[in-house]
C-alpha positions in Angstrom: -80.9 -13.6 -89.0 -81.1 -11.0 -86.2 -84.6 -10.0 -85.2 -86.2 -7.0 -83.5 -88.0 -7.6 -80.2 -90.9 -5.4 -81.4 -94.5 -6.3 -82.1 -96.9 -4.6 -84.6 -99.1 -2.9 -82.1 -96.1 -1.9 -80.0 -94.8 0.0 -83.1 -98.2 1.5 -83.8 -98.2 3.0 -80.3 -94.7 4.3 -80.5 -95.3 6.2 -83.8 -99.0 7.1 -83.1 -99.9 5.3 -86.4 -103.1 4.4 -88.0 -103.4 0.8 -89.3 -104.3 0.4 -92.9 -103.4 -3.3 -93.0 -102.2 -5.5 -90.2 -100.3 -8.0 -92.3 -99.3 -11.3 -90.7 -100.4 -11.6 -87.1 -97.4 -13.5 -86.0 -94.8 -11.4 -87.8 -91.3 -11.1 -86.5 -89.3 -8.2 -87.9 -85.7 -8.3 -89.0 -84.5 -4.7 -89.3 -85.5 -1.0 -89.9 -84.6 0.1 -93.4 -85.2 3.3 -95.4 -83.2 2.5 -98.5 -85.2 0.3 -100.9 -81.9 -1.0 -102.4 -81.1 -2.7 -99.0 -84.3 -4.4 -98.2 -84.1 -7.5 -96.1 -86.7 -10.2 -95.7 -89.2 -9.4 -93.0 -87.9 -5.9 -92.5 -89.7 -2.7 -91.6 -89.5 -0.2 -94.5 -89.7 3.5 -93.5 -90.9 5.8 -96.3 -89.1 9.1 -96.0 -90.1 11.9 -98.3 -86.9 13.9 -98.9 -86.3 16.9 -101.1 -85.2 14.8 -104.0 -86.4 11.3 -103.4 -89.8 10.1 -102.0 -89.5 6.8 -100.2 -93.2 6.1 -100.9 -92.4 5.7 -104.6 -90.3 2.6 -103.6 -92.9 1.0 -101.3 -94.0 -1.5 -103.9 -90.5 -2.5 -104.6 -89.8 -2.9 -100.9 -92.9 -5.1 -100.5 -91.8 -7.2 -103.5 -88.4 -7.6 -102.0 -89.7 -9.0 -98.7 -90.5 -6.0 -96.4 -93.1 -7.1 -93.8 -94.2 -3.7 -92.6 -94.3 -0.4 -94.4 -94.7 2.9 -92.6 -95.4 6.2 -94.4 -97.4 9.4 -94.5 -98.9 9.2 -98.0 -102.2 7.2 -97.6 -102.9 7.0 -101.3 -99.5 5.4 -102.1 -99.7 3.0 -99.2 -103.2 1.8 -100.1 -102.0 1.1 -103.6 -100.2 -1.9 -102.1 -103.2 -3.5 -100.4 -104.5 -5.8 -103.2 -101.1 -7.2 -104.3 -99.5 -7.5 -100.8 -102.2 -8.6 -98.3 -99.6 -10.0 -95.9 -97.6 -6.8 -95.7 -98.5 -4.5 -92.8 -99.3 -0.9 -93.8 -99.2 1.9 -91.2 -100.0 5.6 -91.8 -98.4 8.4 -89.7 -98.8 12.1 -89.8 -95.1 12.8 -90.4 -92.7 10.0 -91.4 -89.6 11.8 -90.0 -91.2 12.5 -86.7 -92.5 8.9 -86.6 -89.0 7.6 -87.2 -87.6 9.8 -84.4 -90.3 8.6 -82.0 -89.7 5.0 -83.0 -86.0 5.4 -82.5 -86.6 7.0 -79.0 -88.8 4.1 -78.0 -86.4 1.4 -79.5 -83.4 2.9 -77.8 -85.1 2.5 -74.4 -85.1 -1.2 -74.8 -81.3 -1.4 -74.7 -79.4 -1.1 -71.4 -76.0 -0.5 -72.9 -73.4 2.3 -72.6 -74.1 4.9 -75.3 -71.5 7.6 -76.0 -72.8 11.0 -77.2 -70.1 12.9 -79.1 -70.3 16.5 -80.2 -68.0 19.6 -80.6 -66.9 22.3 -83.0 -64.1 20.1 -84.5 -62.6 16.6 -84.1 -65.9 14.7 -83.7 -65.5 12.4 -86.7 -61.8 11.7 -86.0 -62.5 10.8 -82.4 -65.3 8.6 -83.5 -63.0 7.0 -86.1 -60.4 6.3 -83.5 -62.9 4.6 -81.3 -64.0 2.5 -84.2 -60.4 1.5 -85.0 -60.0 0.4 -81.4 -63.3 -1.4 -81.3 -62.5 -3.2 -84.5 -59.4 -4.9 -83.0 -61.4 -7.6 -81.2 -65.1 -6.9 -81.1 -66.1 -5.4 -84.4 -69.7 -6.4 -84.3 -70.3 -5.5 -80.6 -70.2 -1.7 -80.9 -72.6 0.4 -83.1 -70.8 3.5 -84.4 -72.2 6.4 -86.5 -71.5 5.8 -90.1 -70.7 8.6 -92.5 -72.6 11.8 -91.9 -75.6 10.2 -90.1 -75.2 12.7 -87.2 -78.3 14.9 -87.5 -82.1 14.8 -86.8 -82.5 12.1 -89.4 -79.2 10.3 -89.2 -79.1 9.7 -85.4 -82.5 7.9 -85.5 -81.3 5.8 -88.4 -78.3 4.7 -86.4 -80.3 3.9 -83.3 -82.7 1.7 -85.4 -79.6 -0.4 -86.4 -79.1 -1.6 -82.8 -79.5 -5.3 -82.2 -79.0 -7.9 -79.5 -75.3 -8.3 -80.3 -74.4 -4.7 -79.5 -72.7 -4.1 -76.2 -72.2 -0.3 -76.7 -72.9 2.5 -79.1 -71.2 5.7 -80.3 -73.4 8.5 -81.6 -71.9 11.5 -83.3 -74.2 14.5 -82.9 -74.0 17.5 -85.2 -75.9 20.8 -84.9 -76.2 24.3 -86.3 -78.7 25.9 -83.9 -79.9 25.8 -80.3 -82.1 22.9 -79.1 -80.7 20.4 -81.7 -78.3 18.6 -79.4 -81.0 18.4 -76.8 -83.4 16.8 -79.3 -80.7 14.3 -80.5 -79.9 13.5 -76.9 -83.5 12.8 -76.1 -83.6 10.3 -79.0 -80.2 8.7 -78.5 -80.3 8.8 -74.6 -76.5 8.8 -74.2 -75.0 7.6 -70.9 -71.6 9.1 -71.6 -71.0 12.6 -73.1 -68.0 14.3 -74.6 -67.6 17.7 -76.2 -64.4 17.8 -78.3 -63.8 21.6 -78.5 -65.7 24.9 -78.6 -64.9 27.2 -81.5 -66.4 29.8 -83.8 -68.6 27.6 -86.0 -72.3 28.0 -87.1 -72.1 31.6 -85.9 -74.9 32.7 -88.3 -77.4 31.2 -85.8 -75.3 30.8 -82.6 -73.9 34.3 -82.6 -70.7 33.8 -80.6 -68.4 31.1 -79.2 -70.4 31.5 -75.9 -73.5 30.6 -78.0 -71.7 27.6 -79.4 -70.9 26.5 -75.8 -74.5 26.9 -74.7 -75.7 24.8 -77.7 -73.1 22.1 -77.2 -73.5 21.8 -73.4 -77.1 20.6 -74.0 -75.5 17.2 -74.3 -74.0 17.4 -70.8 -77.2 18.9 -69.3 -79.4 16.1 -70.8 -77.1 13.4 -69.3 -76.9 15.1 -66.0 -80.7 15.4 -65.8 -81.7 12.0 -67.1 -78.9 9.5 -66.3 -78.3 8.5 -62.7 -75.1 6.5 -63.7 -74.0 8.7 -66.5 -70.5 10.1 -67.1 -69.3 13.4 -68.5 -65.8 13.8 -70.0 -64.2 17.3 -70.2 -61.3 18.4 -72.4 -59.9 20.9 -70.0 -57.3 22.2 -72.5 -60.2 24.0 -74.1 -60.6 27.3 -72.0 -64.4 27.4 -72.4 -64.8 23.7 -71.5 -62.4 24.1 -68.6 -64.6 26.9 -67.3 -67.7 24.7 -67.8 -66.1 21.9 -65.9 -65.4 24.2 -62.9 -69.1 25.2 -63.0 -70.6 21.8 -63.5 -68.5 19.8 -61.1 -70.0 21.7 -58.1 -73.6 21.3 -59.4 -73.5 17.9 -61.2 -74.8 14.8 -59.5 -72.4 12.8 -61.6 -68.6 12.7 -61.2 -67.0 14.4 -64.3 -63.8 13.1 -65.7 -61.1 15.2 -67.4 -58.5 14.8 -70.1 -55.5 17.0 -71.0 -52.3 17.2 -73.0 -50.7 19.6 -70.5 -52.4 19.6 -67.1 -53.1 17.1 -64.3 -56.2 15.1 -65.4 -57.8 11.7 -65.2 -56.6 10.9 -68.7 -53.3 12.8 -69.3 -50.6 12.8 -71.9 -47.4 12.1 -70.0 -44.9 12.2 -72.9 -44.9 12.4 -76.6 -42.4 12.7 -79.5 -43.1 13.4 -83.1 -42.6 10.7 -85.8 -41.2 11.5 -89.2 -43.0 11.5 -92.5 -42.9 7.7 -92.7 -45.0 7.8 -89.5 -47.3 10.4 -91.1 -45.8 13.1 -88.8 -47.7 11.3 -86.0 -46.6 10.6 -82.4 -45.1 8.2 -80.0 -47.1 8.7 -76.8 -47.5 7.7 -73.2 -50.9 8.2 -71.6 -51.9 8.0 -68.0 -55.3 6.5 -67.3 -57.1 5.3 -64.1 -56.3 1.8 -65.4 -52.6 2.4 -65.7 -50.5 3.8 -68.5 -50.7 3.1 -72.3 -47.7 3.6 -74.6 -47.7 3.4 -78.4 -47.8 5.2 -81.7 -50.4 7.3 -83.5 -49.8 7.9 -87.2 -51.8 11.2 -87.4 -50.3 14.6 -87.5 -50.9 17.5 -85.1 -51.4 17.9 -81.4 -55.2 18.2 -82.0 -55.1 14.5 -83.0 -53.3 13.6 -79.8 -56.4 15.2 -78.0 -58.7 13.1 -80.2 -56.7 10.0 -79.4 -56.8 10.8 -75.7 -60.5 11.2 -75.9 -60.8 7.8 -77.7 -58.8 6.2 -75.0 -61.0 7.7 -72.3 -64.3 6.9 -73.9 -63.4 3.3 -74.8 -62.2 2.5 -71.3 -65.1 4.3 -69.5 -67.7 2.6 -71.7 -66.0 -0.8 -71.6 -65.6 -1.0 -75.3 -62.0 -2.1 -75.1 -59.0 -2.6 -72.8 -55.5 -1.2 -73.0 -54.0 -3.7 -75.4 -56.8 -3.2 -78.0 -56.5 0.6 -77.5 -52.7 0.4 -78.3 -53.4 -1.7 -81.4 -56.3 0.4 -82.7 -54.4 3.7 -82.4 -51.4 2.3 -84.2 -53.4 1.6 -87.3 -56.4 4.0 -87.4 -58.9 4.1 -90.3 -59.9 7.8 -90.6 -62.8 9.1 -92.7 -61.8 10.4 -96.1 -60.5 14.0 -96.6 -59.3 14.2 -92.9 -55.6 14.3 -92.0 -54.8 12.5 -95.3 -51.1 12.5 -96.2 -49.8 11.5 -99.7 -47.2 12.4 -102.3 -47.9 14.3 -105.6 -46.3 12.9 -108.7 -43.4 15.5 -108.4 -42.7 14.4 -104.8 -44.4 17.1 -102.8 -46.1 16.1 -99.6 -49.8 16.8 -99.6 -51.7 17.2 -96.3 -55.3 17.0 -97.3 -57.8 18.1 -94.5 -60.4 19.4 -96.9 -63.6 17.8 -95.6 -64.7 20.8 -93.6 -63.3 23.9 -91.9 -63.9 26.5 -89.2 -61.3 28.7 -87.4 -60.6 26.0 -84.8 -59.8 23.3 -87.3 -57.9 25.7 -89.6 -55.8 26.9 -86.7 -55.0 23.3 -85.8 -53.8 22.7 -89.3 -51.4 25.7 -89.3 -50.2 24.6 -85.8 -49.4 21.2 -87.3 -47.4 22.8 -90.1 -45.5 24.8 -87.6 -44.6 21.7 -85.6 -43.4 19.9 -88.7 -41.2 22.9 -89.5 -39.8 22.9 -86.0 -39.1 19.2 -85.9 -37.9 18.6 -89.5 -36.0 21.7 -90.4 -34.6 21.6 -93.9 -37.0 18.9 -95.1 -39.2 21.3 -97.1 -38.3 24.2 -99.3 -41.6 25.9 -98.5 -45.1 25.4 -97.1 -48.0 26.2 -99.5 -51.6 26.5 -98.2 -54.4 26.1 -100.7 -57.5 27.4 -98.8 -61.2 28.0 -99.5 -64.0 29.7 -97.6 -64.9 28.8 -94.0 -68.7 28.9 -94.1 -71.6 29.8 -91.7 -69.5 32.3 -89.7 -72.1 35.1 -89.9 -71.1 38.8 -89.6 -67.7 37.9 -88.2 -66.7 36.0 -91.3 -64.5 38.7 -92.9 -62.4 39.2 -89.8 -62.1 35.5 -89.0 -60.7 34.9 -92.5 -58.2 37.7 -91.9 -57.3 36.1 -88.6 -56.6 32.8 -90.2 -54.5 34.5 -92.9 -52.4 36.0 -90.2 -52.2 32.6 -88.4 -51.0 31.0 -91.7 -48.1 33.5 -92.1 -47.1 33.3 -88.4 -47.1 29.5 -88.6 -44.5 29.4 -91.4 -46.7 29.2 -94.5 -44.8 30.9 -97.2 -47.3 30.8 -100.1 -51.1 31.2 -99.8 -53.4 30.3 -102.6 -56.9 31.4 -101.7 -60.2 30.6 -103.4 -63.8 31.7 -102.9 -65.9 34.6 -101.7 -63.4 35.4 -98.8 -60.2 35.0 -100.8 -59.3 38.7 -100.4 -59.8 38.5 -96.7 -57.5 35.5 -96.5 -55.0 37.5 -98.5 -55.3 40.7 -96.4 -54.5 38.9 -93.2 -51.7 36.8 -94.7 -49.8 39.7 -96.4 -50.0 42.2 -93.4 -47.8 40.4 -90.9 -44.5 41.9 -92.0 -43.2 38.5 -93.2 -41.8 37.7 -96.6 -44.7 35.8 -98.2 -46.4 35.3 -101.5 -50.2 35.3 -102.0 -52.4 34.7 -105.0 -56.2 34.6 -105.2 -58.4 32.6 -107.7 -62.0 32.5 -108.8 -62.1 28.8 -109.7 -60.6 25.4 -108.6 -58.9 24.7 -112.0 -56.9 27.9 -112.1 -55.7 27.4 -108.5 -54.8 23.8 -109.3 -52.8 24.9 -112.4 -50.9 27.5 -110.4 -50.1 25.0 -107.7 -49.1 22.3 -110.1 -46.6 24.7 -111.7 -45.1 25.6 -108.3 -44.6 21.9 -107.4 -42.8 21.3 -110.7 -40.3 24.0 -109.6 -40.2 23.1 -105.9 -41.0 19.4 -105.4 -39.8 19.6 -101.8 -42.9 21.5 -100.7 -45.5 20.7 -98.0 -49.0 21.5 -99.3 -51.9 22.1 -96.9 -55.4 21.8 -98.4 -58.3 23.1 -96.3 -61.8 24.6 -96.7 -65.4 24.1 -95.7 -67.3 21.3 -97.4 -69.1 23.8 -99.6 -65.7 25.2 -100.8 -65.0 21.8 -102.4 -61.2 22.0 -101.9 -61.1 18.3 -102.1 -61.3 18.8 -105.9 -57.8 20.3 -105.8 -56.5 17.5 -103.6 -58.0 14.8 -105.8 -56.3 16.3 -108.9 -52.9 16.3 -107.1 -53.5 12.6 -106.2 -54.7 11.5 -109.6 -52.0 13.2 -111.6 
């Protein structure tokens, strides 16, 4: 069993805790756990009081299951364990979430390993998934990689507290919606390598503009430049705002920034690519230049944006030492991507469904329509039409109406022939789509079921269609995709 190199009084100092009960004086801890269903013997159980579930209510269950130390902020509920569990340590803190963050910050400092900090307006999770696919080829247990949506003020500390002596590197995805959040996550995770995938109009309700998005995201680079003497920054110079930031930072930075590009001279550069057919998921055969030589292989993910994600995964795995060229080639050839992202499947009538419904902003929606345009160019005559089933893009602030119109226009210009729009902004989608002078059809809907029925009827008549499904998480467009898959 793996153990934590932490002692009781060391933990107390890190979290500024008050001791209610010391427990066993010679205790060795096995893990940090906040889910009472996953208790391990001799673990530290962190009682987090959430909006729906209060971890303190499961403290007794955790003690019964073998927890050796319980940390929480509710003194009454903690003291209720004293009589029945005299060998279990009990520690009171003012705020359990802040204590967890402080503990994670302290615990991270005990590991001298490369830690990749990963943020951006789109592509974070796919880039992370590609790194994981590469790492899993030969050293699955040696790299800690963010799981699921654990990329926020609570998730990042959780991931850090999963570090153990077997890890040789870590990849921390960092999400945000306001200024200062990336800086806070960086202070906890202490990344040595930073990468921003792209800058686009996302979370504009709080950030105001794409320039605001850049300012919020660059907090990752600024933290690494200030705190890491041997850190590394990786720039996607195909993104205009990041290219401008690279020009600014490289003259001021005490580090040596690296670059990647699909089209320009860069440290990591796409030399050649050709598109694969549907059997290859409209992916790519690629040749990439790196400082370690070239890598040639296949990537079964559609769209040039996924070539950028793959290029970033190549750069980050090489720079961090996670993998070498052979593992990179093998990992990219068989990637395991998180659900509802770049998912390709056939409906029962034979239509090709491209489900990218996990989330949406203008950057990722634009990338989807660019992908459809590439497919049309390279496989003319394969499809009778392209249908886009779209929902709202959320958190865009006062620019939301116009941004939905822009994406409607983008859809028509990319070759989408039919637009099925759902949600609060369905009329704005339709307005942009129908005012391009192209021969198109558009329908709007108030609920998922009516949109699905319309789409299903169309696919019965035209089974040689390519269907794009996209929307923000709150738009729940995955409900449409799942019905197409199930039936």
